[in-house]
PAMAR-131891 format. One line per field, with one value per atom (N, C-alpha, C): x, y, z; residue number from 1; chain; atom name. Coordinates in steps of 0.1 Angstrom, whole numbers. Each point is the difference from the previous one (the first is absolute). Example, Ala and Ser with C-alpha at 12.3 -4.5 7.8 and 13.67 -1.06 7.14 Angstrom:
<atoms>
px: [132, -9, 9, -4, 9, -8]
py: [-57, 12, 12, 11, 11, 11]
pz: [78, 0, 0, -7, 0, 8]
nr: [1, 1, 1, 2, 2, 2]
kette: [A, A, A, A, A, A]
atom: [N, CA, C, N, CA, C]
</atoms>
This chain:
<atoms>
px: [83, 16, 7, 13, 2, 14, 11, 11, 6, -8, -3, 11, 5, 9, 10, 13, 4, -2, -10, -7, -14, -3, -6, 8, 10, 7, 0, 3, -11, 8, 6, 7, -13, -7, -9, -13, 2, -14, 0, 11, -3, 3, 3, 0, -17, -9, -13, -9, 4, -8, 4, 13, 0, -16, -4, -3, -15, 1, -19, 2, 7, -3, 5, 7, 7, 12, 4, 8, 9, -11, 4, 1, -2, -11, 13, -12, -2, 1, 9, 5, -8, -5, -8, 1, 9, 14, -15, 7, -6, 4, 15, 11, 0, -7, -3, 17, 13, 11, -2, 3, 1, 12, 12, 15, -5, -10, -3, -4, -3, -5, 13, 12, 9, 10, -3, 3, -9, -13, -7, 5, -6, 11, 16, 6, 15, -3, -9, -3, -7, -7, -10, 13, 5, 8, 8, 1, 7, -3, -24, -6, -8, -2, -11, -11, -5, -11, -12, 10, -4, 0, -13, 3, -12, 5, -5, -6, 1, 5, -11, -5, -4, 0, 2, 11, -13, 9, -5, 7, -4, -5, -8, 1, -13, 0, -14, 2, -5, -3, 2, 16, 6, 11, 12, 6, 6, 4, 13, 7, -3, -15, -3, 6, -6, 6, 15, 9, 19, -4, -3, 0, -5, -12, -10, 8, 9, 6, 15, 8, 13, -9, -14, 1, -6, -5, -10, 13, 19, 7, -2, -3, -6, -7, -4, -12, -5, 8, -15, -7, 6, -8, -11, -18, -5, -14, -4, -7, 7, -14, 6, -15, -1, -9, -3, -19, -2, -9, -6, -12, -3, -7, -2, 16, 10, 14, 10, 8, 8, -7, -7, -6, -6, -2, -1, -15, -10, -11, -6, -4, -5, -12, -6, -17, 7, 12, 1, 11, 9, 8, -7, -10, -5, -4, -1, -4, 10, 10, 16, 4, 2, 6, 14, 12, 6, 6, -15, -1, -2, -6, -9, 14, 3, 10, 9, 12, 6, -8, -11, -5, -2, -3, -3, 17, 13, 12, -2, -3, -2, 1, -17, -6, 7, 0, 11, 18, -2, 18, -11, -13, -3, 2, -1, 0, -15, -1, -12, -1, -13, 3, -13, 4, -7, -8, -7, -1, 0, -6, 2, -11, -6, -9, -8, -14, -11, -10, -10, -3, -15, -15, -8, 12, 6, 1, 12, 11, 7, -9, -7, 0, -6, -12, -5, 12, 14, 11, 3, 0, 9, -18, -5, -10, 2, -1, 5, 15, 11, 16, 0, -13, 0, -5, -8, -5, 12, 6, 16, 7, -2, 21, -11, -2, -12, 12, 15, 6, 3, 9, -4, 2, 4, -6, -4, 1, -8, -4, 9, -3, -4, -15, -7, 7, 5, 4, -7, -1, -10, -14, -6, -22, 1, -1, -6, 2, 8, -3, -7, -8, -6, -10, -2, -13, -12, -16, -9, -1, -1, 3, -14, -2, -11, -7, 12, -11, 1, -24, -1, 10, 0, 6, 18, 0, 12, 1, -14, -2, -4, -10, -5, 15, 9, 11, 6, -1, 11, -12, -14, -8, -2, 8, -4, 18, 6, 22, -3, -3, 2, -6, -15, 0, 9, 6, 7, 13, 3, 11, 7, -18, 3, -3, -1, -4, 13, 9, 14, 11, 1, 8, 20, 4, 14, -6, -10, 1, 6, 4, -3, 5, -3, -10, 13, 10, 0, -2, -4, -5, 9, 0, 19, -16, 10, -15, -7, -5, -7, -11, 12, -6, 12, -9, 0, -18, 12, -7, -14, -11, -16, 0, -8, -5, 11, 19, 7, 1, -8, 7, -2, 13, 0, -9, -2, -7, 4, 2, 9, -7, -18, -1, -10, 4, -4, -21, -2, -17, 2, 6, 2, -3, 14, 4, -3, -13, -4, -7, -16, -6, 7, 14, 3, 11, 7, 8, -4, -12, -12, 0, 0, -11, 15, 11, 17, 1, -9, 6, -10, -19, -8, 10, 7, 8, 6, 8, 12, 10, -12, 9, -3, 7, 13, 8, 5, 7, 10, -2, -2, 7, -2, 2, 17, 3, 19, -3, 10, 1, 8, 7, 9, -5, 13, 0, -3, 8, 0, 9, 14, 12, 10, 9, -12, -7, -9, -7, -11, -3, -15, 8, 11, 0, -8, 0, -8, -13, -6, -17, 2, 9, 0, 15, 7, 7, -2, 15, -9, -4, 7, -6, -24, 0, -17, -10, 13, -10, -1, 21, -6, -11, -3, -6, -14, -12, -8, -2, 5, 6, -5, 14, -6, -12, -14, -2, -15, 4, -18, 7, 13, 1, -1, 5, -8, -9, -13, -11, -6, 8, 2, 9, 6, 3, 16, 1, 20, 4, -9, 7, -2, -10, 2, 12, 0, 9, 19, 0, 15, -3, -8, 3, 0, -7, 1, 14, 5, 14, 14, -5, 15, -3, -8, -4, -1, -13, -4, 12, 6, 13, 14, -6, 17, -13, -11, -8, 4, 1, -1, 9, 5, 19, 5, 1, 14, 4, 6, 11, 13, 10, 13, 2, -2, -1, 19, 0, 16, 1, -6, -3, -4, 0, -3, -15, -1, -12, -12, 5, -8, -9, 1, -3, -10, -6, -4, -8, -19, -8, 0, -12, -1, -5, 4, -9, -2, -7, -5, 6]
py: [129, -4, 9, 5, 7, -2, 12, -8, 19, 1, 5, 3, -13, -5, -13, -3, -12, -8, -9, -10, -4, 7, 3, -1, -3, -1, -16, 3, -11, -9, -8, -13, -4, 10, -3, -6, 7, 0, -20, 2, -8, -17, -1, -7, 0, 9, 5, -7, 1, -2, -15, -8, -13, -9, -9, -6, 4, 17, 4, 0, 3, 0, 12, 5, 14, 0, 10, 7, 6, 9, 17, 6, 14, 13, 16, 5, 16, 7, -3, 10, 17, 0, 18, 5, 14, 4, 2, 3, 5, 13, 2, 6, 14, 15, 13, 8, -3, -2, 0, 9, 3, -14, 5, -8, -15, -7, -8, -12, 8, -2, -7, 4, -7, -3, -1, -13, -15, 1, -12, -4, 6, -7, -9, 8, -7, -15, 0, -17, -6, 1, -3, -6, 10, -8, -8, -9, -12, -10, 1, -14, 4, -11, -4, 1, 1, -8, 17, 13, 16, 2, -5, 7, 9, 15, 14, 4, 10, 12, 12, 5, 9, 13, 10, 10, 10, 5, 15, 14, 4, 17, 5, 12, 11, 9, -4, 10, 11, 7, 6, 13, -5, 3, 5, 15, 1, -9, -8, -11, -11, -2, -14, -2, 6, -10, 2, 6, -5, -14, 1, -11, -12, -1, -12, -3, 9, -5, -4, 2, -10, -8, -2, -11, -16, 5, -11, -4, 6, -2, -17, -6, -7, -18, -8, -1, -8, -4, -3, 8, 20, 8, 1, -4, -6, 17, 9, 4, 14, 5, 6, -1, 6, -8, 13, 7, 13, 2, 2, 0, 5, -5, 0, -2, 3, -6, 15, -1, 8, 17, 4, 16, 2, -14, 8, -8, 12, -6, 3, -9, -3, 13, -5, 13, 17, -3, 17, 0, -12, 0, 5, -8, 3, 11, 12, 15, 7, -3, 4, 3, 4, -5, -5, 4, -7, -17, -4, -8, -13, 7, -8, -1, 13, 3, -16, 5, -12, -21, -4, -5, -4, 9, 0, -4, -3, 1, -17, 0, -14, -19, 10, -5, 0, 11, -5, -7, -3, -6, -9, -5, -17, -6, 8, -5, 0, 0, -6, 6, 11, 6, -15, -2, -7, 12, 2, 6, -5, 7, -9, 7, -10, -2, 10, -7, -4, 11, 10, 4, 7, 8, -2, 20, 5, 17, -10, -7, -12, 2, -7, -11, 13, 5, 17, 6, -1, 7, -8, -16, -10, -1, 6, 7, 13, 8, 15, -5, -1, -11, -7, -4, -11, 11, 12, 6, 11, 1, 13, -8, -13, -11, -9, -3, -14, -13, 5, -11, -1, 2, 1, -22, -8, -11, 6, -7, 4, -13, -1, -18, 7, -1, -1, -4, 3, -15, -1, -5, -9, 5, 0, 2, -13, -7, -13, 3, 9, 5, 13, 3, 17, -7, 11, -6, 11, -2, 9, 3, 18, 10, 3, 2, 2, 15, 10, 10, 2, 5, -3, 6, 11, 6, -6, -4, -9, -14, -7, -13, 7, 10, 4, 4, 6, 6, -19, -12, -11, -14, 10, -12, 13, 6, 12, 0, -4, -7, -10, -12, -15, -6, 10, -6, 10, 10, 9, -8, -6, 0, -16, -7, -13, 3, 12, 0, 4, 4, 1, -10, -5, -12, 4, 10, 0, 2, -4, -1, -12, -5, -12, 1, -16, 5, -11, -5, -6, -7, -10, -8, -6, 15, 4, 0, -12, 9, -6, -15, -1, -8, -3, -3, 9, 9, 11, 2, 8, 2, 5, -5, 9, 1, 6, 2, -10, 6, -11, -10, -5, -17, -1, -10, -2, -17, 4, -20, -3, -13, -10, -9, 1, 0, 4, -8, 6, 13, -9, 6, 12, 5, 11, 10, -2, 15, -7, -9, -2, 9, 10, 6, 15, 0, 13, -3, -7, -8, 0, -9, -3, 19, 14, 8, 2, -1, 1, -5, -10, -9, 4, 5, 1, 13, 16, 10, -6, -6, -5, -10, -12, -6, -11, -7, -10, 6, 11, 2, 16, 0, 12, 1, -16, -3, -4, 6, -5, -2, -12, -6, 9, 6, 4, -5, -6, -3, 14, 11, 5, -6, -3, -7, 12, 1, -5, 8, 9, 2, -12, -5, -7, -10, 0, -11, 17, -1, 4, -5, -5, -7, -12, -3, -17, -5, -10, -8, 7, -5, 8, -15, -15, -9, -1, 11, -3, 4, 10, 14, -7, -4, -6, -12, -8, -11, 9, 8, 8, 2, 8, 4, -7, -11, -9, -11, -5, 1, 3, 11, 14, -4, 3, 1, -13, -16, -3, -8, 3, -1, 18, 4, 3, -4, -15, -9, 2, -6, 3, 11, 4, 7, 19, -3, 10, -2, -8, 0, -2, -1, 6, 19, 4, 12, 11, -10, 4, 0, -6, -4, 6, 2, -5, 13, -7, 5, 21, 5, 9, 7, -4, 10, 6, -13, 8, 11, -2, 15, 12, 0, 5, 10, -12, 9, 0, -10, -3, -8, -6, -6, -9, 1, -6, -15, -10, -11, -7, -3, -5, -13, -9, -10, -9, -14, 1, -10, -6, -3, 14, 12, 6, 4, -7, 2, -8, -13, -8, 2, -5, -5, 2, 9, -8, -7, -7, -14, -4, 0, 5, -11]
pz: [117, 3, 0, 6, 10, 10, -2, 3, 10, 10, 11, 8, 2, 15, -7, 3, -5, -3, 13, -8, -6, -6, -14, -9, -2, -10, -17, -6, -11, 6, 9, 1, 9, 14, 7, -13, -7, -7, -8, -4, -9, 14, 7, 16, 3, 5, 2, -9, -13, -15, -3, 0, -3, 1, -10, -3, -3, -1, 2, -20, -8, -11, -6, 13, -9, -5, -14, -5, -3, 3, -2, 9, 5, 2, -3, -3, 4, 13, 1, 15, -5, 10, -1, 11, -1, 15, 10, 12, 11, 10, -10, 5, -6, 9, -4, -1, -3, -2, -15, -17, -7, -3, 7, -1, 1, 10, -3, -15, -8, -11, -11, 6, -11, 12, 11, 13, 1, -7, -5, -14, -9, -8, -5, 10, 5, 7, 5, 8, -12, -4, -16, -5, -2, -12, 8, 9, 7, -2, -4, 3, -7, -10, -6, -1, 12, 7, -6, 4, 3, -19, -2, -19, -1, 13, -12, 23, -9, 20, -12, 13, 0, 12, -5, 6, 8, 12, -3, -6, -5, -4, 1, 3, 4, -15, -7, -13, -4, 23, 3, -6, 4, -4, -14, 5, -14, -4, 2, -4, 0, -6, 2, -14, -16, -6, -4, 6, 5, 6, 11, 7, -8, -8, -1, -20, -2, -15, 11, 8, 8, 2, 9, 2, -11, -11, -8, -12, 2, -7, 12, 10, -2, -1, -4, -8, 12, 11, 14, 1, 1, 4, -6, 5, -14, 8, 8, 7, 13, 2, 12, 9, 15, 8, 4, -2, 2, 7, 14, 4, 10, 15, 13, 8, 1, 5, 0, 8, -3, -2, 15, -4, -16, -14, -11, 2, -10, -2, -19, 0, -16, -7, 12, -3, 4, 6, -9, -10, 2, -13, -18, 1, -10, -4, 5, 0, -1, -5, -3, -17, -1, -13, 3, 5, -1, 4, 3, 7, -9, -5, -16, -15, 2, -11, 6, 12, -2, 3, 5, -3, -16, -12, -16, -3, 8, 3, 5, 9, 7, -17, -1, -12, -13, -11, -2, -1, 6, 7, 1, -8, 7, 14, 11, 11, 6, 14, 1, 16, 5, 12, 14, 10, 14, 8, 2, 5, 21, 5, 18, 10, -1, 15, -3, -7, -10, 14, -6, 2, -5, 4, -13, -7, 8, -7, -5, -4, -6, -9, -2, -11, -12, 11, -11, -6, 6, -4, -20, 8, -13, -9, 4, -11, -10, 8, -3, -9, 1, -2, -16, -2, -10, -10, 3, -15, -1, 9, -1, -9, 3, -5, -4, -12, -1, -2, -4, -8, 18, 11, 12, 5, 0, 9, 12, 9, 16, 7, 11, 3, 17, 4, 10, 11, 15, 6, 9, 11, 10, -5, -9, -4, 11, 0, 10, 19, -1, 21, -7, -11, 4, 8, 12, 5, 0, -5, -3, 6, 1, 5, 6, 15, 11, -12, -7, -2, -13, 3, -17, -10, 1, -8, -7, 10, -5, -7, 9, -8, -15, -6, -10, -10, 7, -8, -3, 10, -7, -12, 5, -11, -17, 3, -12, -7, 0, 3, -6, 8, -10, -10, -3, -18, -10, 6, -3, -7, 6, 4, -9, -1, -1, -19, -1, -19, -2, 6, -2, -3, -12, -4, 10, -2, 5, 18, 6, 13, 9, 2, 11, 15, 2, 15, 10, 5, 12, 10, -3, 8, 13, 7, 9, 12, 13, 15, 3, -11, 5, 15, 7, 12, 11, 4, 8, 9, 19, -2, 3, 10, -8, 14, 11, 13, 13, -6, 3, 0, -9, -2, -16, 2, -12, -1, -13, -9, -1, -5, -5, -10, 0, -15, -13, -8, -12, 0, 7, -3, 11, 7, -1, -3, -9, -9, -12, -6, -12, -7, 8, -8, -4, 10, -7, -8, 4, -19, -14, 7, -19, -1, 5, -4, -7, 1, 2, -18, 2, -14, -8, 0, -1, -13, 2, 1, -12, 10, -12, -6, 9, -9, -15, -1, 2, -3, -10, -4, 1, 13, 11, 11, 3, 21, -5, 9, 6, 14, 1, 17, 0, 15, 7, 14, 12, 3, 20, -10, 11, 16, -6, 8, -1, 13, 14, 7, 0, 3, 1, -6, 2, 12, 6, 9, 15, -10, 16, 4, -9, -6, 3, -10, -8, -1, 4, -7, -19, -11, -15, 3, -2, -1, 1, 18, -4, -6, -10, 0, -13, -8, -15, 0, 12, 1, -3, 7, -4, -11, -11, -11, -11, 1, -8, 0, 18, -5, -6, 0, -5, -14, -8, -17, -3, 7, -2, -8, 5, -5, -16, -5, -7, -13, 2, -8, -6, -4, -2, -9, -10, -8, 5, 11, 11, 9, 8, 10, -9, -11, -9, 0, -2, -2, 7, 15, 17, 1, 1, 5, -10, -11, -10, -11, -5, -17, 4, 9, 5, -5, 10, 5, -7, -12, -11, -6, -1, -11, 10, 10, 16, 2, 5, -5, -9, -9, -6, 3, 17, 1, -6, 5, -10, 5, -6, -3, 0, 14, 9, 0, 3, -3, -17, 0, -6, 5, 14, 6, 3, -8, 4, -14, -10, -20, 7, 4, 4, 4, -4, 3, 17, 6, 18, -7, 18, 5, 16, 6, 10, 9]
nr: [1, 1, 1, 2, 2, 2, 3, 3, 3, 4, 4, 4, 5, 5, 5, 6, 6, 6, 7, 7, 7, 8, 8, 8, 9, 9, 9, 10, 10, 10, 11, 11, 11, 12, 12, 12, 13, 13, 13, 14, 14, 14, 15, 15, 15, 16, 16, 16, 17, 17, 17, 18, 18, 18, 19, 19, 19, 20, 20, 20, 21, 21, 21, 22, 22, 22, 23, 23, 23, 24, 24, 24, 25, 25, 25, 26, 26, 26, 27, 27, 27, 28, 28, 28, 29, 29, 29, 30, 30, 30, 31, 31, 31, 32, 32, 32, 33, 33, 33, 34, 34, 34, 35, 35, 35, 36, 36, 36, 37, 37, 37, 38, 38, 38, 39, 39, 39, 40, 40, 40, 41, 41, 41, 42, 42, 42, 43, 43, 43, 44, 44, 44, 45, 45, 45, 46, 46, 46, 47, 47, 47, 48, 48, 48, 49, 49, 49, 50, 50, 50, 51, 51, 51, 52, 52, 52, 53, 53, 53, 54, 54, 54, 55, 55, 55, 56, 56, 56, 57, 57, 57, 58, 58, 58, 59, 59, 59, 60, 60, 60, 61, 61, 61, 62, 62, 62, 63, 63, 63, 64, 64, 64, 65, 65, 65, 66, 66, 66, 67, 67, 67, 68, 68, 68, 69, 69, 69, 70, 70, 70, 71, 71, 71, 72, 72, 72, 73, 73, 73, 74, 74, 74, 75, 75, 75, 76, 76, 76, 77, 77, 77, 78, 78, 78, 79, 79, 79, 80, 80, 80, 81, 81, 81, 82, 82, 82, 83, 83, 83, 84, 84, 84, 85, 85, 85, 86, 86, 86, 87, 87, 87, 88, 88, 88, 89, 89, 89, 90, 90, 90, 91, 91, 91, 92, 92, 92, 93, 93, 93, 94, 94, 94, 95, 95, 95, 96, 96, 96, 97, 97, 97, 98, 98, 98, 99, 99, 99, 100, 100, 100, 101, 101, 101, 102, 102, 102, 103, 103, 103, 104, 104, 104, 105, 105, 105, 106, 106, 106, 107, 107, 107, 108, 108, 108, 109, 109, 109, 110, 110, 110, 111, 111, 111, 112, 112, 112, 113, 113, 113, 114, 114, 114, 115, 115, 115, 116, 116, 116, 117, 117, 117, 118, 118, 118, 119, 119, 119, 120, 120, 120, 121, 121, 121, 122, 122, 122, 123, 123, 123, 124, 124, 124, 125, 125, 125, 126, 126, 126, 127, 127, 127, 128, 128, 128, 129, 129, 129, 130, 130, 130, 131, 131, 131, 132, 132, 132, 133, 133, 133, 134, 134, 134, 135, 135, 135, 136, 136, 136, 137, 137, 137, 138, 138, 138, 139, 139, 139, 140, 140, 140, 141, 141, 141, 142, 142, 142, 143, 143, 143, 144, 144, 144, 145, 145, 145, 146, 146, 146, 147, 147, 147, 148, 148, 148, 149, 149, 149, 150, 150, 150, 151, 151, 151, 152, 152, 152, 153, 153, 153, 154, 154, 154, 155, 155, 155, 156, 156, 156, 157, 157, 157, 158, 158, 158, 159, 159, 159, 160, 160, 160, 161, 161, 161, 162, 162, 162, 163, 163, 163, 164, 164, 164, 165, 165, 165, 166, 166, 166, 167, 167, 167, 168, 168, 168, 169, 169, 169, 170, 170, 170, 171, 171, 171, 172, 172, 172, 173, 173, 173, 174, 174, 174, 175, 175, 175, 176, 176, 176, 177, 177, 177, 178, 178, 178, 179, 179, 179, 180, 180, 180, 181, 181, 181, 182, 182, 182, 183, 183, 183, 184, 184, 184, 185, 185, 185, 186, 186, 186, 187, 187, 187, 188, 188, 188, 189, 189, 189, 190, 190, 190, 191, 191, 191, 192, 192, 192, 193, 193, 193, 194, 194, 194, 195, 195, 195, 196, 196, 196, 197, 197, 197, 198, 198, 198, 199, 199, 199, 200, 200, 200, 201, 201, 201, 202, 202, 202, 203, 203, 203, 204, 204, 204, 205, 205, 205, 206, 206, 206, 207, 207, 207, 208, 208, 208, 209, 209, 209, 210, 210, 210, 211, 211, 211, 212, 212, 212, 213, 213, 213, 214, 214, 214, 215, 215, 215, 216, 216, 216, 217, 217, 217, 218, 218, 218, 219, 219, 219, 220, 220, 220, 221, 221, 221, 222, 222, 222, 223, 223, 223, 224, 224, 224, 225, 225, 225, 226, 226, 226, 227, 227, 227, 228, 228, 228, 229, 229, 229, 230, 230, 230, 231, 231, 231, 232, 232, 232, 233, 233, 233, 234, 234, 234, 235, 235, 235, 236, 236, 236, 237, 237, 237, 238, 238, 238, 239, 239, 239, 240, 240, 240, 241, 241, 241, 242, 242, 242, 243, 243, 243, 244, 244, 244, 245, 245, 245, 246, 246, 246, 247, 247, 247, 248, 248, 248, 249, 249, 249, 250, 250, 250, 251, 251, 251, 252, 252, 252, 253, 253, 253, 254, 254, 254, 255, 255, 255, 256, 256, 256, 257, 257, 257, 258, 258, 258, 259, 259, 259, 260, 260, 260, 261, 261, 261, 262, 262, 262, 263, 263, 263, 264, 264, 264, 265, 265, 265, 266, 266, 266, 267, 267, 267, 268, 268, 268, 269, 269, 269, 270, 270, 270]
kette: [A, A, A, A, A, A, A, A, A, A, A, A, A, A, A, A, A, A, A, A, A, A, A, A, A, A, A, A, A, A, A, A, A, A, A, A, A, A, A, A, A, A, A, A, A, A, A, A, A, A, A, A, A, A, A, A, A, A, A, A, A, A, A, A, A, A, A, A, A, A, A, A, A, A, A, A, A, A, A, A, A, A, A, A, A, A, A, A, A, A, A, A, A, A, A, A, A, A, A, A, A, A, A, A, A, A, A, A, A, A, A, A, A, A, A, A, A, A, A, A, A, A, A, A, A, A, A, A, A, A, A, A, A, A, A, A, A, A, A, A, A, A, A, A, A, A, A, A, A, A, A, A, A, A, A, A, A, A, A, A, A, A, A, A, A, A, A, A, A, A, A, A, A, A, A, A, A, A, A, A, A, A, A, A, A, A, A, A, A, A, A, A, A, A, A, A, A, A, A, A, A, A, A, A, A, A, A, A, A, A, A, A, A, A, A, A, A, A, A, A, A, A, A, A, A, A, A, A, A, A, A, A, A, A, A, A, A, A, A, A, A, A, A, A, A, A, A, A, A, A, A, A, A, A, A, A, A, A, A, A, A, A, A, A, A, A, A, A, A, A, A, A, A, A, A, A, A, A, A, A, A, A, A, A, A, A, A, A, A, A, A, A, A, A, A, A, A, A, A, A, A, A, A, A, A, A, A, A, A, A, A, A, A, A, A, A, A, A, A, A, A, A, A, A, A, A, A, A, A, A, A, A, A, A, A, A, A, A, A, A, A, A, A, A, A, A, A, A, A, A, A, A, A, A, A, A, A, A, A, A, A, A, A, A, A, A, A, A, A, A, A, A, A, A, A, A, A, A, A, A, A, A, A, A, A, A, A, A, A, A, A, A, A, A, A, A, A, A, A, A, A, A, A, A, A, A, A, A, A, A, A, A, A, A, A, A, A, A, A, A, A, A, A, A, A, A, A, A, A, A, A, A, A, A, A, A, A, A, A, A, A, A, A, A, A, A, A, A, A, A, A, A, A, A, A, A, A, A, A, A, A, A, A, A, A, A, A, A, A, A, A, A, A, A, A, A, A, A, A, A, A, A, A, A, A, A, A, A, A, A, A, A, A, A, A, A, A, A, A, A, A, A, A, A, A, A, A, A, A, A, A, A, A, A, A, A, A, A, A, A, A, A, A, A, A, A, A, A, A, A, A, A, A, A, A, A, A, A, A, A, A, A, A, A, A, A, A, A, A, A, A, A, A, A, A, A, A, A, A, A, A, A, A, A, A, A, A, A, A, A, A, A, A, A, A, A, A, A, A, A, A, A, A, A, A, A, A, A, A, A, A, A, A, A, A, A, A, A, A, A, A, A, A, A, A, A, A, A, A, A, A, A, A, A, A, A, A, A, A, A, A, A, A, A, A, A, A, A, A, A, A, A, A, A, A, A, A, A, A, A, A, A, A, A, A, A, A, A, A, A, A, A, A, A, A, A, A, A, A, A, A, A, A, A, A, A, A, A, A, A, A, A, A, A, A, A, A, A, A, A, A, A, A, A, A, A, A, A, A, A, A, A, A, A, A, A, A, A, A, A, A, A, A, A, A, A, A, A, A, A, A, A, A, A, A, A, A, A, A, A, A, A, A, A, A, A, A, A, A, A, A, A, A, A, A, A, A, A, A, A, A, A, A, A, A, A, A, A, A, A, A, A, A, A, A, A, A, A, A, A, A, A, A, A, A, A, A, A, A, A, A, A, A, A, A, A, A, A, A, A, A, A, A, A, A, A, A, A, A, A, A, A, A, A, A, A, A, A, A, A, A, A, A, A, A, A, A, A, A, A]
atom: [N, CA, C, N, CA, C, N, CA, C, N, CA, C, N, CA, C, N, CA, C, N, CA, C, N, CA, C, N, CA, C, N, CA, C, N, CA, C, N, CA, C, N, CA, C, N, CA, C, N, CA, C, N, CA, C, N, CA, C, N, CA, C, N, CA, C, N, CA, C, N, CA, C, N, CA, C, N, CA, C, N, CA, C, N, CA, C, N, CA, C, N, CA, C, N, CA, C, N, CA, C, N, CA, C, N, CA, C, N, CA, C, N, CA, C, N, CA, C, N, CA, C, N, CA, C, N, CA, C, N, CA, C, N, CA, C, N, CA, C, N, CA, C, N, CA, C, N, CA, C, N, CA, C, N, CA, C, N, CA, C, N, CA, C, N, CA, C, N, CA, C, N, CA, C, N, CA, C, N, CA, C, N, CA, C, N, CA, C, N, CA, C, N, CA, C, N, CA, C, N, CA, C, N, CA, C, N, CA, C, N, CA, C, N, CA, C, N, CA, C, N, CA, C, N, CA, C, N, CA, C, N, CA, C, N, CA, C, N, CA, C, N, CA, C, N, CA, C, N, CA, C, N, CA, C, N, CA, C, N, CA, C, N, CA, C, N, CA, C, N, CA, C, N, CA, C, N, CA, C, N, CA, C, N, CA, C, N, CA, C, N, CA, C, N, CA, C, N, CA, C, N, CA, C, N, CA, C, N, CA, C, N, CA, C, N, CA, C, N, CA, C, N, CA, C, N, CA, C, N, CA, C, N, CA, C, N, CA, C, N, CA, C, N, CA, C, N, CA, C, N, CA, C, N, CA, C, N, CA, C, N, CA, C, N, CA, C, N, CA, C, N, CA, C, N, CA, C, N, CA, C, N, CA, C, N, CA, C, N, CA, C, N, CA, C, N, CA, C, N, CA, C, N, CA, C, N, CA, C, N, CA, C, N, CA, C, N, CA, C, N, CA, C, N, CA, C, N, CA, C, N, CA, C, N, CA, C, N, CA, C, N, CA, C, N, CA, C, N, CA, C, N, CA, C, N, CA, C, N, CA, C, N, CA, C, N, CA, C, N, CA, C, N, CA, C, N, CA, C, N, CA, C, N, CA, C, N, CA, C, N, CA, C, N, CA, C, N, CA, C, N, CA, C, N, CA, C, N, CA, C, N, CA, C, N, CA, C, N, CA, C, N, CA, C, N, CA, C, N, CA, C, N, CA, C, N, CA, C, N, CA, C, N, CA, C, N, CA, C, N, CA, C, N, CA, C, N, CA, C, N, CA, C, N, CA, C, N, CA, C, N, CA, C, N, CA, C, N, CA, C, N, CA, C, N, CA, C, N, CA, C, N, CA, C, N, CA, C, N, CA, C, N, CA, C, N, CA, C, N, CA, C, N, CA, C, N, CA, C, N, CA, C, N, CA, C, N, CA, C, N, CA, C, N, CA, C, N, CA, C, N, CA, C, N, CA, C, N, CA, C, N, CA, C, N, CA, C, N, CA, C, N, CA, C, N, CA, C, N, CA, C, N, CA, C, N, CA, C, N, CA, C, N, CA, C, N, CA, C, N, CA, C, N, CA, C, N, CA, C, N, CA, C, N, CA, C, N, CA, C, N, CA, C, N, CA, C, N, CA, C, N, CA, C, N, CA, C, N, CA, C, N, CA, C, N, CA, C, N, CA, C, N, CA, C, N, CA, C, N, CA, C, N, CA, C, N, CA, C, N, CA, C, N, CA, C, N, CA, C, N, CA, C, N, CA, C, N, CA, C, N, CA, C, N, CA, C, N, CA, C, N, CA, C, N, CA, C, N, CA, C, N, CA, C, N, CA, C, N, CA, C, N, CA, C, N, CA, C, N, CA, C, N, CA, C, N, CA, C, N, CA, C, N, CA, C, N, CA, C, N, CA, C, N, CA, C, N, CA, C, N, CA, C, N, CA, C, N, CA, C, N, CA, C, N, CA, C, N, CA, C, N, CA, C, N, CA, C, N, CA, C, N, CA, C, N, CA, C, N, CA, C, N, CA, C, N, CA, C, N, CA, C, N, CA, C, N, CA, C, N, CA, C, N, CA, C, N, CA, C, N, CA, C, N, CA, C, N, CA, C, N, CA, C, N, CA, C, N, CA, C, N, CA, C]
</atoms>
């Protein structure tokens, strides 16, 4: 979910999710402006459907610790986004002592880090990061959207990273952008995506997969209800316990989100 322009405020999110069983969302920042961290928190304060926000702070900046301390005073602030976004590169950042030092501050505060736009170098960087900051919770976004590279070296790197990340209990994967264009076409049937979802499940499920809509960006591929339908169909085959974990319980462990309404603390029912 994002707040890039006015039509994506929480009331619109409530409207499009009505009847879908969605009672809370963690907003993941899509703005490059550091000032928007507070703006989002101010918006979220007025609507209990937002149970947490993931902000934009650059761990390569000298003022990271100060800004983190200020934002962390608000319990809705749950972490930062860092990866292939806003001219930043996690693959480069993990080699910089100041980045690692600041990410240790993030972990020490009990906050998490969402990655952005995975590719083989980013996933390899997450492996390196978990070695250097083993207490940091990392959430890999949009892995379902990643297509296997044609380059043999990139393919080998991907195949090496995934099993290593699967061994790390603090690494989670967001099942977001499951429906996405392939060869210029968006398929709406589960079987088209099933084999890759099965691979992801084999590495990370059932305890470290989290559902994410990536709304409103997902609107470019399909309405939220259609994407949710495919994910529900997939996880239904894994049983009721796995369904609860994917849509609810695992996100608590990953984000530590804030319970703001009575129906957010009850079991998920599709």
